[in-house]
C-alpha positions as CSV (number, residue, x, y, z in Angstrom):
1,M,-50.4,-33.7,-60.9
2,A,-53.3,-31.2,-60.5
3,G,-52.4,-29.6,-63.9
4,R,-52.6,-33.0,-65.6
5,A,-55.9,-33.7,-64.0
6,C,-57.3,-30.4,-65.1
7,R,-56.1,-30.9,-68.7
8,S,-57.7,-34.4,-68.6
9,A,-61.0,-33.0,-67.4
10,R,-61.0,-30.4,-70.2
11,A,-60.2,-33.0,-72.8
12,L,-63.0,-35.2,-71.5
13,L,-65.5,-32.3,-71.6
14,A,-64.4,-31.4,-75.1
15,A,-64.9,-35.0,-76.3
16,L,-68.4,-35.1,-74.8
17,L,-69.4,-31.7,-76.3
18,A,-67.9,-32.3,-79.8
19,P,-70.9,-34.4,-81.2
20,A,-73.4,-31.8,-80.1
21,L,-71.4,-28.9,-81.6
22,V,-71.0,-30.7,-84.9
23,A,-74.7,-31.4,-85.0
24,L,-75.4,-27.7,-84.5
25,L,-73.0,-26.7,-87.3
26,V,-74.2,-29.2,-89.9
27,T,-77.9,-29.2,-89.3
28,P,-79.7,-26.7,-91.5
29,A,-82.0,-24.2,-89.9
30,R,-85.7,-24.8,-90.7
31,G,-87.3,-22.0,-92.8
32,R,-85.5,-19.4,-94.7
33,G,-85.3,-16.9,-91.8
34,G,-83.8,-19.2,-89.2
35,R,-84.6,-22.1,-86.9
36,D,-88.3,-22.6,-86.4
37,H,-89.3,-19.7,-88.6
38,G,-92.5,-20.2,-90.5
39,G,-91.2,-19.8,-94.0
40,W,-91.0,-22.4,-96.7
41,D,-89.2,-25.6,-95.9
42,A,-85.5,-25.1,-96.5
43,A,-85.4,-28.5,-98.4
44,A,-88.2,-27.5,-100.7
45,P,-87.3,-25.7,-104.0
46,L,-88.1,-22.0,-104.2
47,P,-90.7,-21.0,-106.8
48,P,-89.2,-19.9,-110.1
49,L,-88.3,-16.3,-110.7
50,P,-91.0,-14.6,-112.8
51,P,-90.0,-13.5,-116.3
52,R,-87.6,-10.6,-116.0
53,E,-89.7,-8.6,-118.5
54,D,-92.4,-8.5,-115.9
55,A,-90.7,-6.2,-113.4
56,A,-93.8,-5.7,-111.3
57,R,-94.2,-9.4,-110.8
58,V,-90.5,-9.8,-110.0
59,A,-90.9,-7.0,-107.3
60,R,-93.8,-8.8,-105.7
61,F,-91.9,-12.1,-105.9
62,V,-88.9,-10.6,-104.1
63,T,-91.1,-8.9,-101.4
64,H,-92.9,-12.1,-100.6
65,L,-89.9,-14.4,-100.4
66,C,-87.8,-12.1,-98.2
67,D,-88.0,-12.4,-94.4
68,W,-86.0,-9.3,-93.7
69,G,-84.6,-6.1,-95.4
70,A,-82.5,-3.1,-94.8
71,L,-84.6,0.0,-93.9
72,A,-82.8,3.3,-94.5
73,T,-84.1,6.3,-92.5
74,I,-82.9,9.9,-92.0
75,S,-80.9,9.9,-88.8
76,T,-81.7,12.0,-85.8
77,E,-78.6,10.8,-84.0
78,E,-76.6,13.9,-83.0
79,A,-73.4,12.6,-84.4
80,V,-74.9,11.8,-87.8
81,R,-78.0,14.0,-87.9
82,G,-79.5,14.2,-91.4
83,W,-77.4,11.3,-92.7
84,P,-78.9,8.1,-94.2
85,F,-79.1,5.4,-91.5
86,A,-79.8,1.8,-92.4
87,D,-80.9,-1.0,-90.1
88,I,-81.9,-4.6,-90.6
89,L,-85.6,-5.3,-89.9
90,S,-87.6,-8.5,-90.0
91,L,-90.7,-8.2,-92.2
92,S,-93.5,-10.0,-93.9
93,D,-96.0,-9.2,-96.6
94,G,-98.2,-12.1,-95.6
95,P,-98.3,-15.8,-94.8
96,P,-96.2,-18.0,-97.2
97,G,-98.1,-18.2,-100.4
98,A,-100.5,-15.4,-99.6
99,G,-98.5,-12.2,-99.9
100,S,-100.2,-8.8,-100.0
101,G,-97.2,-6.9,-101.3
102,V,-97.3,-4.7,-98.2
103,P,-94.1,-4.9,-96.0
104,Y,-95.2,-5.2,-92.4
105,F,-92.9,-4.6,-89.4
106,Y,-93.0,-5.2,-85.7
107,L,-91.3,-2.2,-84.1
108,S,-90.5,-0.7,-80.7
109,P,-89.9,2.9,-79.7
110,L,-86.5,1.7,-78.3
111,Q,-85.2,1.1,-81.8
112,Q,-83.0,3.8,-83.3
113,S,-84.9,3.6,-86.6
114,V,-88.2,4.3,-84.9
115,G,-86.8,7.4,-83.3
116,H,-85.8,8.6,-86.7
117,L,-89.2,7.8,-88.2
118,Q,-91.0,9.7,-85.5
119,E,-89.3,12.9,-86.8
120,N,-89.4,11.9,-90.5
121,P,-91.4,8.9,-91.7
122,D,-89.7,8.8,-95.1
123,A,-87.7,5.6,-95.7
124,T,-86.4,3.2,-98.3
125,L,-86.4,-0.5,-97.9
126,T,-84.1,-2.9,-99.8
127,M,-84.7,-6.6,-100.1
128,S,-82.6,-9.1,-102.0
129,L,-82.9,-12.8,-103.0
130,A,-79.3,-13.1,-101.7
131,Q,-81.0,-14.1,-98.4
132,T,-82.5,-17.2,-100.2
133,D,-80.9,-20.1,-102.0
134,F,-81.7,-18.4,-105.4
135,C,-78.4,-16.6,-105.8
136,R,-76.2,-19.1,-103.9
137,K,-77.2,-22.0,-106.1
138,R,-76.5,-20.0,-109.2
139,G,-73.2,-18.6,-108.0
140,F,-74.5,-15.0,-108.1
141,D,-72.7,-12.5,-105.9
142,P,-75.2,-10.4,-103.8
143,Q,-74.1,-7.3,-105.6
144,S,-74.6,-8.8,-109.1
145,P,-77.7,-7.5,-110.9
146,L,-78.6,-11.2,-111.6
147,C,-79.2,-11.6,-107.9
148,A,-82.5,-9.9,-108.0
149,H,-83.2,-7.1,-105.4
150,I,-85.7,-4.3,-105.1
151,I,-85.7,-0.9,-103.5
152,L,-89.1,0.4,-102.2
153,A,-89.5,4.0,-101.1
154,G,-92.3,5.4,-99.0
155,T,-93.4,6.3,-95.5
156,V,-93.6,4.1,-92.5
157,T,-96.8,4.3,-90.5
158,K,-98.5,2.4,-87.7
159,V,-101.0,-0.1,-88.9
160,N,-104.7,0.8,-88.2
161,E,-107.2,-1.4,-86.4
162,T,-108.7,-2.9,-89.6
163,E,-105.2,-4.1,-90.7
164,V,-103.6,-5.1,-87.4
165,D,-104.8,-8.7,-87.4
166,F,-103.4,-9.5,-90.8
167,A,-100.1,-7.8,-90.0
168,K,-99.8,-9.8,-86.8
169,R,-100.6,-13.1,-88.5
170,S,-98.3,-12.3,-91.3
171,L,-95.3,-11.5,-89.1
172,F,-95.8,-14.1,-86.3
173,I,-96.2,-17.0,-88.7
174,R,-92.9,-16.2,-90.3
175,H,-91.1,-14.9,-87.2
176,P,-92.6,-16.8,-84.3
177,E,-89.9,-15.6,-81.9
178,M,-91.6,-12.2,-82.0
179,K,-94.4,-13.7,-79.8
180,T,-91.9,-13.9,-76.9
181,W,-90.4,-10.4,-77.2
182,P,-90.9,-8.4,-73.9
183,S,-94.1,-6.4,-73.8
184,S,-92.2,-3.7,-71.8
185,H,-90.7,-2.6,-75.2
186,N,-94.2,-1.5,-76.3
187,W,-94.1,-3.2,-79.7
188,F,-96.5,-2.1,-82.4
189,F,-97.2,-3.1,-86.0
190,A,-96.2,-0.8,-88.8
191,K,-96.0,-0.9,-92.6
192,L,-94.3,0.8,-95.5
193,N,-96.7,2.9,-97.6
194,I,-95.0,2.4,-101.0
195,T,-94.6,5.4,-103.3
196,N,-91.7,4.4,-105.6
197,I,-90.3,1.0,-106.7
198,W,-87.0,0.1,-108.4
199,V,-86.2,-3.5,-109.6
200,V,-82.7,-4.7,-110.3
201,D,-82.7,-8.1,-111.8
202,Y,-80.5,-7.8,-114.9
203,F,-77.8,-5.6,-116.5
204,G,-78.7,-2.2,-117.8
205,G,-79.9,-0.4,-114.7
206,P,-83.0,-0.5,-112.5
207,K,-86.5,-0.9,-113.8
208,I,-89.2,1.5,-112.5
209,V,-92.5,0.0,-111.3
210,T,-95.5,2.1,-110.2
211,P,-97.3,1.1,-107.0
212,E,-100.4,0.5,-109.1
213,E,-98.6,-2.0,-111.3
214,Y,-97.1,-3.6,-108.2
215,Y,-100.4,-4.1,-106.4
216,N,-102.2,-5.2,-109.5
217,V,-100.0,-8.3,-109.7
218,T,-101.9,-11.5,-109.0
219,F,-100.4,-15.0,-108.3
220,Q,-102.1,-18.3,-109.1
């Protein structure tokens, strides 16, 4: 009798929870980076990809649309010292529609990547339109060259006082959850000082873009 009552209670609880679980599964997250993120409306169409012949503009386009990337550092972990070590970091180059081209990060000394950067600030950052609807809607696999992605190389440094307000606004508007992260983790704003750029958006290998070409791009 007790077993039947227990099973009945579990069945009733499952029936009550089912509609809420279904709603969570089928309701799209707002913004590209997740629920309540400050990116473009998920229902709104993405801006069109710039002409592939204009590699510098494509690079700026990818940087601005992406909310996160894979940052590869040189590991200081004893087991893999000197090996490449990639981690996912949230980022922003500016508020939606007002990108600067500079990838900004919100970092803590507790992160493994930050420990690596303290010993060697050199890093590469990969960002891909696979994180947007661009590739999914066209049926492009994330590894396909048609699913545009870029690789930026440079050094990661703390943002100075003249730049910190823009970095903060850029990150918090697109990643509002950051505002609630514990202050005990000693968060700070940082950026990638870009020295080299590769663009992969078509067959035939990467296109090389200089930082000057990259930062000279203007958007209407």
